[in-house]
C-alpha positions, 0 to 999 in steps of 0.5 A, spaced: 175 207 667 167 210 668 164 204 672 157 202 669 151 202 673 150 195 674 153 187 672 151 183 666 152 176 666 158 175 661 162 169 659 170 168 659 171 164 653 178 160 654 182 154 649 180 147 651 177 149 658 169 150 660 167 157 659 166 160 666 161 165 667 161 171 670 158 178 673 163 185 671 163 192 675 169 196 671 171 203 675 177 205 679 182 201 682 185 198 687 179 193 684 175 188 688 175 179 686 169 175 690 172 168 690 166 163 692 166 158 696 167 149 695 160 148 691 158 155 692 156 161 687 157 168 685 150 169 687 151 169 695 149 174 699 156 176 701 158 177 693 152 181 691 152 186 698 160 187 695 159 189 688 153 194 691 159 197 695 163 198 689 157 201 685 157 207 690 162 206 691 166 205 684 171 201 685 172 195 679 169 189 681 169 182 679 164 176 681 165 169 677 163 161 677 167 156 678 167 150 673 161 146 674 158 151 678 153 155 678 152 158 671 159 155 669 160 149 664 163 143 666 161 139 670 164 139 678 165 133 680 171 132 674 175 137 679 180 138 683 182 144 688 188 146 681 182 146 677 179 152 681 185 156 682 186 156 674 179 158 673 181 164 678 186 165 676 184 166 668 178 171 671 184 175 675 188 174 668 183 177 664 178 180 666 182 185 670 188 190 671 192 194 676 192 192 683 186 187 686 183 185 693 182 179 692 176 177 698 176 170 699 170 165 703 171 158 705 174 154 699 175 161 696 180 164 701 185 158 699 184 160 693 185 168 694 192 164 698 194 160 692 193 167 686 196 171 691 203 167 691 202 167 683 202 175 683 204 177 688 206 184 684 198 184 683 194 182 689 195 189 693 190 186 699 186 180 702 180 179 705 178 171 707 173 169 711 172 162 714 179 162 710 178 153 709 185 153 709 188 146 707 182 143 709 179 137 704 186 135 706 185 136 714 179 134 714 181 127 711 187 126 716 181 126 721 178 121 720 177 115 723 183 109 720 178 105 717 173 110 714 180 114 711 181 106 709 174 105 705 175 112 701 180 110 700 178 103 696 171 106 694 174 113 690 169 118 695 168 121 700 161 122 704 161 128 709 154 131 712 152 139 710 148 142 712 148 148 707 147 142 701 141 142 699 141 135 700 145 135 706 151 132 705 156 133 700 160 128 695 168 128 693 172 124 689 179 121 693 182 123 687 180 131 689 183 131 696 189 128 694 191 133 688 189 137 694 195 136 697 200 140 692 197 146 694 197 146 702 199 153 705 199 150 713 205 149 717 211 152 713 211 160 711 207 163 705 211 168 702 204 174 702 207 181 703 200 184 702 195 186 708 190 181 709 184 181 713 181 175 716 174 174 718 171 168 723 166 166 727 166 163 733 160 159 731 163 156 724 161 149 724 164 147 718 171 151 719 173 152 727 176 159 727 183 156 729 185 156 722 185 163 721 189 163 726 194 158 723 194 162 716 195 168 720 202 165 725 204 161 717 204 168 712 209 173 712 205 179 711 205 183 718 201 187 717 194 182 719 188 182 723 182 176 724 177 178 727 171 174 731 165 173 731 162 171 738 154 170 734 158 168 727 157 162 722 161 160 716 157 163 710 156 170 715 150 172 711 147 176 718 145 184 715 150 185 721 156 180 718 155 184 711 156 191 714 163 188 717 164 185 710 163 192 707 166 196 712 173 191 713 173 192 705 172 199 704 178 201 709 182 195 707 181 198 699 183 205 702 189 202 705 193 199 698 190 205 695 198 208 694 199 202 691 195 203 685 
């Protein structure tokens, strides 16, 4: 399959669901699919660095926006984690063929674990960046009792984040409750493919220990955790991106015989 010189914005139409914006490179398998983080989009530095790598190496690549995020249709306030999982599965099913390596950032790392469990026959490898497994649920569990009661009463949870233009995000309590259905930690995660997990020791959003919990929960025996001493949550410095691309390249070579 010939590789396109550059990707252009396209939309995936779905029956009775918002259209999803995406960019796709045609190329060889294993292909690569990038899953952004919470309230993020496909225009981030990590997604673009991976696209540049795939352009030069000839691998197929897809990056996309969840419902209500970036250029996709819909309202993010109406979404729960299951909706975004559905988005990722729609992109995976409709826009890729053959073995794929999923790269998930933050919440995207949680979703990649869910997609890998749903499509084990085609997910050849995983690479998580600051993987936020079970994050909404665990964050809520750690709140003081009076704050939990207020969230349950109002239906809204406001939490600070330096990655929001307003300095905070507002989450519906329904999102937290629905996310309980998708928790993966604490039990064996039935994923057998190779997994690589990158995390920064200075991550103030998702503790690096979460990546160790993912490692311990995965059934796969081929799992590596790489910790960046000065890395933050985004892991988007020049050195971070170089490590990301190198790790992806090694993973693609490792799983290539599955094609």
